[in-house]
C-alpha positions as CSV (number, residue, x, y, z in Angstrom):
1,X,7.1,86.0,101.6
2,X,6.5,89.8,101.7
3,X,3.7,91.1,103.9
4,X,2.2,94.4,104.8
5,X,-0.2,94.9,107.7
6,X,-1.8,98.1,108.9
7,X,-1.2,99.0,112.6
8,X,-4.0,97.9,114.8
9,X,-6.3,100.6,116.2
10,X,-7.6,99.9,119.7
11,X,-6.9,96.9,121.9
12,X,-6.4,93.5,120.4
13,X,-9.6,91.5,120.6
14,X,-10.0,88.2,122.4
15,X,-10.6,85.1,120.3
16,X,-12.2,82.9,122.9
17,X,-15.7,83.3,121.4
18,X,-17.3,84.0,118.0
19,X,-17.5,87.7,117.6
20,X,-20.5,87.5,115.2
21,X,-18.2,89.3,112.8
22,X,-18.3,92.5,114.8
23,X,-15.6,94.3,113.0
24,X,-16.2,97.5,115.0
25,X,-13.5,96.0,117.3
26,X,-9.9,96.1,116.3
27,X,-9.3,94.0,113.2
28,X,-5.9,93.1,111.7
29,X,-5.3,92.2,108.1
30,X,-2.3,91.3,106.0
31,X,-1.7,91.4,102.3
32,X,1.0,89.2,100.9
33,X,2.6,88.6,97.5
34,X,3.9,85.2,98.6
35,X,5.6,84.1,95.4
36,X,5.1,80.5,96.2
37,X,3.8,79.7,99.6
38,X,6.4,78.9,102.2
39,X,6.2,75.6,104.2
40,X,3.2,75.4,106.5
41,X,5.3,75.9,109.7
42,X,6.8,79.1,108.4
43,X,3.5,80.5,107.2
44,X,1.9,79.5,110.6
45,X,4.7,81.3,112.5
46,X,4.2,84.4,110.4
47,X,0.5,84.4,111.0
48,X,1.0,83.7,114.7
49,X,3.3,86.8,114.9
50,X,1.1,89.1,112.8
51,X,-2.2,87.8,114.2
52,X,-4.3,88.8,111.2
53,X,-8.1,88.3,111.0
54,X,-8.0,88.5,107.2
55,X,-5.2,87.4,104.8
56,X,-5.1,88.4,101.2
57,X,-2.5,86.6,99.1
58,X,-1.3,86.6,95.5
59,X,1.1,84.3,93.6
60,X,0.4,81.3,95.9
61,X,1.5,78.9,93.2
62,X,-1.1,76.4,94.4
63,X,-3.1,74.2,92.0
64,X,-6.4,72.4,91.7
65,X,-9.0,74.7,93.3
66,X,-11.3,77.1,91.4
67,X,-14.3,79.0,92.9
68,X,-17.5,77.1,92.5
69,X,-15.8,74.1,90.8
70,X,-15.1,70.6,92.3
71,X,-11.5,70.2,93.6
72,X,-9.2,68.4,91.1
73,X,-7.8,65.1,92.1
74,X,-4.2,66.4,92.1
75,X,-5.1,69.6,94.0
76,X,-2.9,70.8,96.8
77,X,-5.3,70.9,99.8
78,X,-5.6,74.1,101.8
79,X,-5.0,72.1,105.0
80,X,-1.5,71.2,103.7
81,X,-0.5,74.8,103.6
82,X,-2.6,77.0,105.8
83,X,-3.3,77.0,109.6
84,X,-6.5,75.2,110.6
85,X,-8.1,78.3,112.3
86,X,-8.6,80.1,108.9
87,X,-11.3,79.5,106.3
88,X,-9.4,79.6,103.0
89,X,-10.9,80.6,99.7
90,X,-8.7,80.1,96.6
91,X,-8.6,80.7,92.9
92,X,-5.6,78.8,91.6
93,X,-4.2,79.7,88.2
94,X,-3.9,76.1,86.9
95,X,-0.4,76.6,85.4
96,X,2.9,77.3,87.1
97,X,2.8,80.5,89.2
98,X,0.0,82.9,90.0
99,X,-3.1,82.1,92.1
100,X,-4.9,84.2,94.7
101,X,-6.4,83.4,98.1
102,X,-8.2,84.8,101.0
103,X,-7.9,83.5,104.6
104,X,-10.6,84.6,107.0
105,X,-10.1,83.7,110.7
106,X,-12.7,81.2,111.9
107,X,-14.0,83.7,114.5
108,X,-15.5,85.7,111.6
109,X,-18.6,84.5,109.7
110,X,-17.6,84.3,106.1
111,X,-18.6,82.6,102.8
112,X,-17.0,82.4,99.4
113,X,-18.7,84.9,97.0
114,X,-18.3,83.3,93.6
115,X,-21.0,85.4,91.9
116,X,-18.3,88.1,91.3
117,X,-15.5,85.9,90.2
118,X,-14.7,86.6,86.5
119,X,-12.1,85.3,84.1
120,X,-9.2,87.0,86.0
121,X,-7.2,85.9,89.1
122,X,-9.7,87.2,91.7
123,X,-11.3,85.6,94.7
124,X,-14.1,87.1,96.7
125,X,-15.5,86.5,100.2
126,X,-18.4,87.9,102.1
127,X,-18.1,88.6,105.8
128,X,-21.2,89.0,107.9
129,X,-21.1,92.1,110.1
130,X,-23.1,92.6,113.2
131,X,-25.7,95.4,112.8
132,X,-24.3,96.5,109.5
133,X,-24.1,95.6,105.8
134,X,-21.9,92.7,104.7
135,X,-18.3,93.3,104.0
136,X,-17.0,92.1,100.6
137,X,-13.3,91.5,100.3
138,X,-11.2,90.4,97.3
139,X,-7.7,89.3,96.5
140,X,-6.7,90.1,92.9
141,X,-3.6,89.6,90.9
142,X,-2.8,91.0,87.4
143,X,0.1,89.3,85.6
144,X,2.1,91.4,83.2
145,X,-0.5,94.3,83.1
146,X,-2.8,92.2,81.0
147,X,-5.7,94.4,79.7
148,X,-8.0,91.4,79.5
149,X,-7.6,91.0,83.3
150,X,-8.3,94.7,83.9
151,X,-11.5,94.3,81.9
152,X,-12.5,91.2,83.9
153,X,-11.8,93.1,87.1
154,X,-14.1,95.9,86.0
155,X,-16.8,93.3,85.2
156,X,-16.4,91.8,88.6
157,X,-16.8,95.2,90.3
158,X,-19.7,96.2,88.1
159,X,-21.7,93.3,89.5
160,X,-22.2,95.2,92.8
C-alpha cells in the first residue's frame, strides 16, 4: 500500500465528540493506490498511525458494491476490510482489479453523493461543513489512460 498525506497544520483535533464537520480545525487526509487492499489489521494499523479524517483509495480490488445499487450477494463487505470508525463509500469495478473508495471518519457528517457518479471509476461524498458550503470529495481512477473515462470524469464535474 502506498500512501501520501499532507502535513497537518495546527494541533491535532480531539475526537471525543462530533465536530459537526468543522473542518476549520486541522484535518488530515490520505490518498492511497492500494493495489489490492491489505488485511484489515494492516490497514487499521496504517490508519491508526496516519490518523486521517478522509481516505481516498484506488485499485481496492473489492467487488459487489456500486453507488446507488443494492449490494450483490457475493460482495466483500466493507466491515471485513475497513476500520469500524469510518463510513465507507465504494465503487467497485466488478472485474479483477480496479475500484475506488472514500473513507470518511465517523466524526464528520457525510453522505454518498451518487448524483455525480458516471460510467467511470469514481466515487463522490458530501461532507457537511459548519457555517460554510458543503465539501464534495471524490476518488477517481483511470485505467490505461482510457479516453472514455476522461469523458465520464468531465461529465461528472460538469454536473456541479
